[in-house]
All heavy atoms as an XYZ file, in Angstrom:
645
protein
N     100.546     91.176     88.399
C      99.680     92.128     87.745
C     100.045     93.515     88.246
O     100.322     93.711     89.421
C      98.224     91.813     88.070
C      97.280     92.802     87.445
S      95.556     92.441     87.768
C      95.302     91.112     86.639
N     100.017     94.468     87.361
C     100.324     95.861     87.703
C      99.063     96.683     87.489
O      98.376     96.532     86.483
C     101.470     96.408     86.825
C     102.734     95.582     87.077
C     101.701     97.876     87.099
C     103.873     95.919     86.163
N      98.755     97.544     88.430
C      97.585     98.415     88.318
C      97.897     99.746     88.975
O      98.736     99.823     89.860
C      96.375     97.768     88.975
N      97.209    100.786     88.529
C      97.351    102.090     89.163
C      98.282    103.029     88.432
O      98.770    102.744     87.350
N      98.518    104.151     89.037
C      99.343    105.221     88.474
C     100.384    105.596     89.523
O     100.054    106.138     90.575
C      98.449    106.417     88.145
C      99.195    107.582     87.538
O     100.451    107.591     87.547
O      98.529    108.509     87.053
N     101.635    105.303     89.248
C     102.691    105.561     90.230
C     102.909    107.051     90.497
O     103.553    107.403     91.476
C     104.026    104.945     89.776
O     104.382    105.489     88.505
C     103.920    103.443     89.662
N     102.356    107.916     89.654
C     102.540    109.351     89.831
C     101.332    110.032     90.486
O     101.390    111.211     90.791
C     102.845    110.017     88.486
C     104.118    109.491     87.875
C     104.064    108.625     86.801
C     105.358    109.834     88.393
C     105.231    108.116     86.246
C     106.527    109.327     87.847
C     106.457    108.469     86.775
N     100.250    109.301     90.708
C      99.048    109.880     91.313
C      99.274    110.100     92.799
O      99.651    109.183     93.517
C      97.863    108.947     91.090
C      96.546    109.516     91.533
C      96.066    110.634     90.643
O      96.199    110.561     89.427
N      95.526    111.674     91.235
N      99.034    111.310     93.281
C      99.263    111.624     94.688
C      98.017    112.146     95.398
O      98.029    112.350     96.603
C     100.381    112.662     94.838
C     101.738    112.154     94.358
C     102.237    111.026     95.259
N     103.530    110.549     94.852
C     103.770    109.443     94.155
N     102.760    108.680     93.769
N     104.990    109.067     93.835
N      96.936    112.407     94.662
C      95.722    112.891     95.307
C      94.506    112.439     94.501
O      94.611    112.044     93.353
C      95.734    114.409     95.465
C      95.911    115.120     94.142
O      95.982    114.497     93.089
N      95.982    116.432     94.187
N      93.349    112.502     95.124
C      92.090    112.117     94.480
C      91.427    113.381     93.970
O      91.181    114.314     94.735
C      91.204    111.400     95.499
C      89.924    110.883     94.903
C      89.929    109.789     94.067
C      88.712    111.501     95.166
C      88.763    109.302     93.505
C      87.540    111.026     94.620
C      87.578    109.928     93.788
O      86.420    109.455     93.236
N      91.136    113.436     92.676
C      90.676    114.682     92.059
C      89.224    114.643     91.594
O      88.801    115.513     90.847
C      91.575    115.027     90.861
O      91.527    113.961     89.908
C      93.006    115.242     91.299
N      88.451    113.659     92.050
C      87.059    113.527     91.608
C      86.113    113.827     92.758
O      86.549    113.993     93.901
C      86.841    112.119     91.052
C      87.611    111.933     89.785
C      88.896    111.492     89.678
C      87.205    112.243     88.467
N      89.298    111.498     88.369
C      88.272    111.947     87.599
C      86.032    112.737     87.920
C      88.199    112.134     86.222
C      85.966    112.908     86.541
C      87.042    112.616     85.719
N      84.787    113.890     92.498
C      83.825    114.251     93.552
C      83.857    113.273     94.728
O      84.063    112.082     94.547
C      82.461    114.165     92.851
C      82.743    114.196     91.395
C      84.126    113.656     91.208
N      83.659    113.823     95.923
C      83.573    113.017     97.141
C      82.228    113.323     97.785
O      81.906    114.495     97.969
C      84.716    113.379     98.112
C      84.564    112.646     99.417
C      86.064    113.108     97.479
N      81.422    112.364     98.154
C      81.601    110.939     97.885
C      81.275    110.605     96.437
O      80.697    111.434     95.725
C      80.600    110.271     98.833
C      79.497    111.280     98.959
C      80.175    112.629     98.887
N      81.628    109.394     96.019
C      81.310    108.959     94.661
C      79.806    108.987     94.453
O      79.047    108.614     95.335
C      81.750    107.502     94.436
C      83.241    107.348     94.312
O      83.943    108.352     94.154
O      83.705    106.196     94.366
N      79.363    109.391     93.258
C      77.948    109.218     92.944
C      77.632    107.725     92.872
O      78.542    106.910     92.679
C      77.791    109.866     91.567
C      79.095    110.470     91.221
C      80.111    110.005     92.195
N      76.386    107.323     93.017
C      76.045    105.899     92.890
C      76.524    105.349     91.544
O      76.439    106.031     90.519
C      74.518    105.889     92.970
C      74.144    107.179     93.601
C      75.219    108.152     93.261
N      77.035    104.136     91.557
C      77.576    103.550     90.328
C      76.548    103.495     89.213
O      76.896    103.578     88.045
C      78.141    102.160     90.608
C      79.402    102.228     91.423
C      79.972    100.858     91.712
C      81.224    101.037     92.567
N      81.632     99.844     93.219
N      75.275    103.374     89.555
C      74.236    103.316     88.532
C      74.114    104.620     87.751
O      73.563    104.642     86.657
C      72.893    102.963     89.163
O      72.528    103.949     90.113
N      74.635    105.722     88.285
C      74.552    107.007     87.576
C      75.880    107.443     86.964
O      75.996    108.575     86.516
C      74.031    108.090     88.530
O      74.959    108.346     89.550
N      76.880    106.560     86.952
C      78.156    106.919     86.328
C      77.947    107.050     84.822
O      77.501    106.127     84.149
C      79.209    105.856     86.593
C      79.753    105.850     87.985
C      79.335    106.598     89.035
C      80.808    105.033     88.480
N      80.062    106.304     90.155
C      80.976    105.345     89.845
C      81.623    104.070     87.907
C      81.932    104.730     90.633
C      82.567    103.462     88.698
C      82.723    103.789     90.044
N      78.294    108.207     84.302
C      78.229    108.437     82.863
C      79.241    109.515     82.519
O      79.825    110.144     83.398
C      76.820    108.871     82.451
O      76.489    110.094     83.087
N      79.481    109.720     81.252
C      80.420    110.752     80.819
C      81.804    110.560     81.406
O      82.396    109.490     81.300
N      82.319    111.594     82.079
C      83.670    111.546     82.653
C      83.818    110.467     83.733
O      84.910    109.997     83.993
C      84.053    112.895     83.258
C      84.369    113.941     82.206
O      84.589    113.560     81.028
O      84.395    115.136     82.542
N      82.704    110.093     84.376
C      82.780    109.073     85.416
C      82.945    107.664     84.850
O      83.070    106.706     85.596
C      81.548    109.127     86.322
C      81.412    110.412     87.135
C      80.150    110.371     87.979
C      82.633    110.652     88.001
N      82.974    107.549     83.528
C      83.278    106.273     82.886
C      84.646    106.299     82.226
O      85.049    105.336     81.593
C      82.213    105.937     81.834
C      80.863    105.623     82.439
C      79.814    105.351     81.384
O      79.867    105.876     80.287
N      78.852    104.523     81.730
N      85.378    107.401     82.412
C      86.698    107.534     81.793
C      87.733    106.689     82.530
O      87.572    106.372     83.714
C      87.141    109.002     81.810
O      87.435    109.416     83.135
N      88.787    106.339     81.846
C      89.859    105.563     82.467
C      90.529    106.353     83.593
O      90.938    105.785     84.591
C      90.894    105.143     81.422
C      90.379    104.087     80.472
C      89.967    102.823     81.205
O      90.729    102.264     81.983
N      88.744    102.389     80.982
N      90.604    107.675     83.454
C      91.215    108.506     84.506
C      90.431    108.373     85.814
O      91.000    108.186     86.879
C      91.262    109.960     84.066
C      91.911    110.868     85.093
C      91.922    112.322     84.682
O      91.543    112.636     83.542
O      92.307    113.136     85.526
N      89.098    108.458     85.739
C      88.284    108.311     86.941
C      88.370    106.890     87.497
O      88.564    106.695     88.694
C      86.816    108.649     86.659
C      85.912    108.278     87.809
C      85.908    109.031     88.968
C      85.100    107.160     87.745
C      85.093    108.683     90.038
C      84.292    106.806     88.805
C      84.280    107.577     89.954
N      88.246    105.891     86.629
C      88.256    104.505     87.089
C      89.578    104.138     87.752
O      89.601    103.390     88.719
C      87.953    103.565     85.920
C      86.550    103.711     85.332
C      86.414    102.851     84.090
C      85.483    103.400     86.349
N      90.689    104.696     87.261
C      92.003    104.458     87.888
C      92.014    104.961     89.320
O      92.512    104.307     90.226
C      93.090    105.188     87.102
C      93.914    104.332     86.204
C      95.168    105.040     85.720
N      95.012    106.430     85.347
C      94.733    106.849     84.112
N      94.561    105.997     83.143
N      94.626    108.126     83.859
N      91.460    106.155     89.534
C      91.470    106.731     90.881
C      90.431    106.069     91.782
O      90.668    105.867     92.971
C      91.224    108.232     90.814
C      92.388    108.977     90.207
C      92.216    110.476     90.331
O      91.748    110.976     91.349
N      92.583    111.190     89.287
N      89.285    105.725     91.235
C      88.216    105.126     92.031
C      88.529    103.690     92.424
O      87.868    103.140     93.301
C      86.900    105.183     91.263
N      89.527    103.075     91.814
C      89.862    101.682     92.094
C      90.642    101.505     93.392
O      90.868    100.396     93.824
C      90.660    101.090     90.936
N      91.045    102.591     94.023
C      91.778    102.528     95.287
C      90.863    103.005     96.399
O      90.250    104.066     96.292
C      93.016    103.428     95.222
C      93.849    103.521     96.483
C      94.462    102.170     96.814
C      94.932    104.559     96.321
N      90.736    102.197     97.446
C      89.841    102.578     98.525
C      90.380    102.230     99.899
O      91.229    101.351    100.051
N      89.868    102.935    100.884
C      90.206    102.717    102.288
C      88.896    102.634    103.062
O      87.959    103.359    102.761
C      91.026    103.885    102.849
C      92.267    104.176    102.081
C      92.277    105.121    101.079
C      93.441    103.498    102.361
C      93.437    105.395    100.365
C      94.602    103.758    101.655
C      94.593    104.710    100.659
N      88.843    101.773    104.045
C      87.676    101.672    104.905
C      88.103    101.712    106.355
O      89.013    100.999    106.762
C      86.907    100.373    104.652
C      86.334    100.334    103.270
O      87.013     99.924    102.357
N      85.122    100.776    103.102
N      87.428    102.544    107.132
C      87.629    102.614    108.567
C      86.895    101.432    109.187
O      85.711    101.225    108.918
C      87.056    103.935    109.066
S      87.188    104.183    110.822
N      87.587    100.639    109.992
C      86.972     99.473    110.613
C      86.635     99.750    112.064
O      87.504    100.087    112.873
C      87.920     98.272    110.523
C      88.298     97.824    109.116
C      89.276     96.658    109.187
C      87.072     97.457    108.309
N      85.355     99.648    112.358
C      84.857     99.750    113.726
C      83.671     98.798    113.792
O      82.591     99.104    113.281
C      84.434    101.186    114.055
C      83.974    101.329    115.480
O      83.635    100.355    116.144
N      83.952    102.561    115.970
N      83.861     97.636    114.393
C      82.849     96.589    114.380
C      81.656     96.880    115.286
O      80.716     96.107    115.328
C      83.495     95.249    114.725
C      84.554     94.850    113.736
C      85.838     94.580    114.137
C      84.264     94.781    112.379
C      86.830     94.220    113.214
C      85.234     94.431    111.447
C      86.512     94.151    111.877
O      87.480     93.812    110.953
N      81.667     98.010    115.991
C      80.544     98.390    116.844
C      79.478     99.181    116.083
O      78.401     99.444    116.615
C      81.023     99.223    118.031
C      81.924     98.426    118.959
O      81.753     97.181    119.029
O      82.799     99.033    119.609
N      79.776     99.598    114.843
C      78.825    100.380    114.045
C      78.684     99.735    112.666
O      79.418     98.810    112.326
C      79.283    101.853    113.915
C      80.652    101.947    113.233
C      79.313    102.541    115.281
C      81.106    103.364    112.938
N      77.748    100.240    111.872
C      77.531     99.702    110.525
C      78.799     99.903    109.683
O      79.463    100.941    109.789
C      76.364    100.416    109.861
N      79.160     98.913    108.853
C      80.391     99.028    108.062
C      80.273    100.048    106.933
O      79.179    100.316    106.432
C      80.564     97.621    107.487
C      79.192     97.049    107.460
C      78.473     97.656    108.630
N      81.401    100.612    106.575
C      81.453    101.498    105.410
C      81.408    100.636    104.153
O      81.834     99.487    104.155
C      82.753    102.307    105.425
C      82.844    103.242    106.603
C      84.130    104.047    106.633
O      85.083    103.709    105.909
O      84.173    105.013    107.367
N      80.912    101.194    103.069
C      80.815    100.461    101.815
C      82.166    100.198    101.185
O      83.170    100.836    101.525
N      82.209     99.261    100.277
C      83.434     98.948     99.553
C      83.907    100.185     98.785
O      83.094    100.902     98.187
C      83.158     97.797     98.581
O      84.318     97.447     97.902
N      85.207    100.438     98.828
C      85.804    101.606     98.169
C      85.145    102.914     98.623
O      84.971    103.844     97.856
C      85.725    101.476     96.653
C      86.491    100.308     96.056
C      86.173    100.154     94.581
C      87.980    100.462     96.256
N      84.796    102.977     99.897
C      84.086    104.136    100.439
C      84.931    105.407    100.404
O      84.441    106.473    100.083
C      83.652    103.827    101.868
C      82.876    104.932    102.537
C      81.571    105.208    102.151
C      83.449    105.696    103.549
C      80.853    106.216    102.759
C      82.730    106.701    104.161
C      81.433    106.954    103.766
O      80.725    107.951    104.374
N      86.187    105.296    100.755
C      87.087    106.452    100.777
C      88.195    106.239     99.752
O      88.685    105.135     99.603
C      87.765    106.592    102.139
C      86.834    106.731    103.279
C      87.625    106.641    104.594
N      86.728    106.527    105.705
C      86.142    107.562    106.294
N      86.404    108.777    105.876
N      85.313    107.388    107.296
N      88.624    107.299     99.107
C      89.701    107.183     98.128
C      90.983    107.848     98.619
O      91.944    107.968     97.878
C      89.277    107.772     96.785
C      88.091    107.075     96.210
N      88.128    105.760     95.790
C      86.828    107.489     96.002
C      86.950    105.415     95.339
N      86.139    106.433     95.461
N      90.987    108.278     99.841
C      92.207    108.808    100.456
C      92.141    108.482    101.938
O      91.062    108.371    102.519
C      92.361    110.312    100.215
C      91.129    111.117    100.487
C      90.868    111.611    101.752
C      90.218    111.363     99.475
C      89.726    112.347    102.004
C      89.072    112.106     99.722
C      88.825    112.590    100.985
N      93.264    108.303    102.534
C      93.356    107.915    103.934
C      93.106    109.129    104.828
O      93.737    110.168    104.640
C      94.741    107.335    104.202
C      94.961    106.584    105.495
C      94.018    105.387    105.594
C      96.392    106.102    105.586
N      92.171    109.029    105.794
C      91.946    110.147    106.722
C      93.196    110.417    107.567
O      94.084    109.570    107.662
C      90.800    109.648    107.610
C      90.180    108.520    106.873
C      91.264    107.919    106.044
N      93.216    111.583    108.201
C      94.381    111.911    109.029
C      94.405    111.033    110.288
O      93.433    110.370    110.643
C      94.414    113.395    109.380
C      93.216    113.857    110.205
O      92.604    113.041    110.931
O      92.890    115.044    110.122
N      95.543    111.029    110.965
C      95.762    110.144    112.104
C      94.776    110.396    113.246
O      94.303    109.460    113.893
C      97.197    110.276    112.610
C      97.503    109.304    113.750
C      98.949    109.320    114.111
C      99.341    108.418    115.236
N      98.368    107.728    116.006
N      94.425    111.649    113.491
C      93.476    111.964    114.560
C      92.122    111.300    114.287
O      91.509    110.732    115.197
C      93.314    113.472    114.704
N      91.660    111.336    113.042
C      90.392    110.678    112.688
C      90.514    109.166    112.845
O      89.624    108.522    113.393
C      89.985    111.029    111.252
C      88.677    110.386    110.867
C      87.485    111.041    111.103
C      88.639    109.111    110.302
C      86.267    110.449    110.786
C      87.433    108.504    109.982
C      86.252    109.178    110.221
O      85.060    108.585    109.916
N      91.617    108.607    112.359
C      91.811    107.160    112.463
C      91.816    106.707    113.923
O      91.170    105.718    114.273
C      93.116    106.751    111.779
C      93.183    106.954    110.269
C      94.588    106.672    109.768
C      92.170    106.090    109.556
N      92.533    107.431    114.770
C      92.607    107.067    116.194
C      91.236    107.153    116.872
O      90.902    106.329    117.712
C      93.599    107.971    116.921
C      95.040    107.684    116.537
O      95.305    106.619    115.951
O      95.895    108.545    116.818
N      90.431    108.151    116.503
C      89.143    108.368    117.149
C      88.040    107.451    116.626
O      87.114    107.124    117.362
C      88.720    109.827    116.972
N      88.125    107.026    115.362
C      86.996    106.336    114.744
C      87.263    104.930    114.228
O      86.313    104.191    113.968
C      86.466    107.180    113.581
C      85.966    108.517    114.042
O      84.944    108.605    114.689
N      86.721    109.555    113.751
N      88.506    104.558    114.052
C      88.828    103.277    113.414
C      89.480    102.331    114.413
O      90.604    101.865    114.201
C      89.725    103.512    112.207
S      89.069    104.722    111.045
N      88.768    102.033    115.492
C      89.368    101.273    116.591
C      89.794     99.863    116.189
O      90.644     99.272    116.834
C      88.433    101.220    117.790
C      87.228    100.339    117.622
C      86.374    100.337    118.880
C      85.358     99.233    118.805
N      85.679     98.107    119.643
N      89.223     99.312    115.120
C      89.579     97.967    114.678
C      90.494     97.973    113.450
O      90.683     96.949    112.807
C      88.314     97.152    114.401
C      87.512     96.929    115.678
O      88.113     96.443    116.660
O      86.314     97.264    115.695
N      91.036     99.138    113.108
C      92.002     99.219    112.019
C      91.443     99.828    110.749
O      90.393    100.462    110.744
N      92.175     99.620    109.674
C      91.826    100.162    108.359
C      91.971     99.045    107.340
O      92.891     98.235    107.416
C      92.768    101.338    107.979
C      92.440    101.891    106.604
C      92.684    102.445    109.008
N      91.051     98.990    106.391
C      91.148     98.028    105.285
C      91.493     98.809    104.028
O      90.911     99.837    103.723
C      89.824     97.292    105.091
C      89.895     96.300    103.934
C      88.616     95.524    103.742
N      87.555     96.432    103.361
C      86.291     96.267    103.708
N      85.915     95.245    104.442
N      85.380     97.134    103.321
N      92.495     98.328    103.307
C      92.914     98.931    102.047
C      92.400     98.056    100.920
O      92.520     96.835    100.970
C      94.432     99.023    101.974
C      95.015     99.905    103.034
C      95.291     99.406    104.304
C      95.287    101.227    102.777
C      95.802    100.209    105.293
C      95.809    102.036    103.768
C      96.075    101.547    105.024
N      91.814     98.658     99.885
C      91.274     97.911     98.753
C      91.877     98.430     97.459
O      91.982     99.639     97.264
C      89.759     98.085     98.671
C      89.021     97.591     99.884
C      87.541     97.887     99.800
O      87.180     99.054     99.551
O      86.759     96.959     99.968
N      92.248     97.525     96.603
C      92.725     97.883     95.272
C      92.037     96.972     94.271
O      92.186     95.754     94.329
C      94.246     97.713     95.178
C      94.886     98.022     93.838
C      94.603     99.467     93.417
C      96.371     97.777     93.881
N      91.230     97.561     93.404
C      90.519     96.796     92.381
C      91.390     96.725     91.134
O      91.828     97.751     90.612
C      89.185     97.441     92.037
C      88.271     97.575     93.221
S      87.894     95.953     93.900
C      86.985     96.391     95.344
N      91.668     95.518     90.687
C      92.493     95.309     89.509
C      91.632     95.229     88.262
O      90.475     94.803     88.336
C      93.308     94.016     89.652
C      94.440     94.130     90.620
C      94.274     93.804     91.952
C      95.680     94.570     90.197
C      95.298     93.914     92.855
C      96.733     94.681     91.089
C      96.542     94.355     92.420
N      92.185     95.595     87.106
C      91.418     95.441     85.867
C      91.173     93.957     85.576
O      91.956     93.104     85.980
C      92.324     96.058     84.805
C      93.669     96.132     85.406
C      93.503     96.130     86.892
N      90.086     93.674     84.886
C      89.763     92.280     84.572
C      90.603     91.786     83.403
O      91.208     92.526     82.684
C      88.289     92.122     84.237
O      87.951     92.924     83.146
């Protein structure tokens, strides 16, 4: 299965995402859904977990070293 945009290099939508229950208009467009389907989560099992697809771009190395002591989870949501 192939998903995503090989030419996309940055996330161009609001951060953080609005709640999914309020997605309407442009937030239901294929352009937004393509970008929102890629997520990163900082893993630190000593604190509450981040939500699924919480981040759409990888934080810098200094942030990862300071806050993600148990690694990073990468998520890619495929079309149904």
